[in-house]
C-alpha positions as CSV (number, residue, x, y, z in Angstrom):
1,M,-2.4,-14.8,-4.2
2,T,-6.3,-16.7,-3.9
3,D,-8.0,-17.6,-6.9
4,K,-11.1,-15.2,-5.1
5,I,-8.7,-12.1,-5.0
6,Q,-7.4,-13.1,-9.3
7,K,-10.8,-12.8,-10.0
8,E,-12.2,-9.6,-8.0
9,I,-8.7,-8.2,-9.8
10,K,-9.3,-9.1,-13.2
11,E,-13.2,-8.1,-12.8
12,S,-12.1,-4.6,-11.6
13,K,-10.3,-3.9,-14.7
14,I,-7.6,-2.3,-13.7
15,S,-4.2,-3.4,-14.9
16,M,-1.6,-5.3,-13.0
17,E,0.7,-2.2,-13.8
18,D,-1.8,0.5,-12.1
19,L,-2.4,-2.0,-9.4
20,I,1.8,-2.6,-8.9
21,M,1.9,1.7,-9.4
22,H,-0.8,2.6,-7.0
23,F,1.2,0.0,-4.2
24,R,4.9,1.7,-5.2
25,E,3.7,5.1,-4.2
26,K,5.5,6.9,-1.3
27,C,4.1,8.3,1.9
28,S,5.0,11.7,2.5
29,V,5.4,11.7,5.7
30,C,7.3,9.1,6.4
31,G,8.3,8.1,3.0
32,H,6.8,4.4,3.2
33,H,5.4,2.8,0.0
34,R,1.6,2.8,0.9
35,I,2.0,-0.9,0.8
36,M,3.7,-0.6,4.2
37,H,0.2,1.0,5.7
38,D,-2.7,-1.0,7.0
39,S,-6.4,-0.2,5.6
40,F,-7.3,2.5,8.2
41,G,-3.2,4.0,6.0
42,K,-1.6,3.5,9.6
43,C,1.8,2.7,8.5
44,E,3.3,-0.8,9.9
45,G,7.1,-0.5,8.9
46,V,9.7,-1.9,6.7
47,M,11.1,-5.7,7.3
48,N,10.1,-5.8,10.7
49,K,11.1,-2.2,11.9
50,P,7.8,0.1,13.1
51,C,7.3,3.3,12.1
52,T,8.4,5.9,14.2
53,S,7.0,8.9,11.9
54,G,4.0,8.5,13.7
55,C,2.5,8.3,10.6
56,D,-1.5,7.7,10.8
57,E,-2.5,8.7,7.7
58,F,-0.7,7.3,3.7
59,N,-0.9,11.0,2.6
60,P,0.9,10.2,-1.2
61,E,4.0,12.1,-2.4
């Protein structure tokens, strides 16, 4: 992780636990974690396998 990103996280006052919980949340459409979705919400799949659910928006479970 770059120093810039670490600084932004610290300045945001978001705890590492909250950040991890945020990215572990699963999508109700494809079942993949939030971290598998790009910044627009489109699922990129897991382990070099594309998502075949047609998930173009992250919807939390």
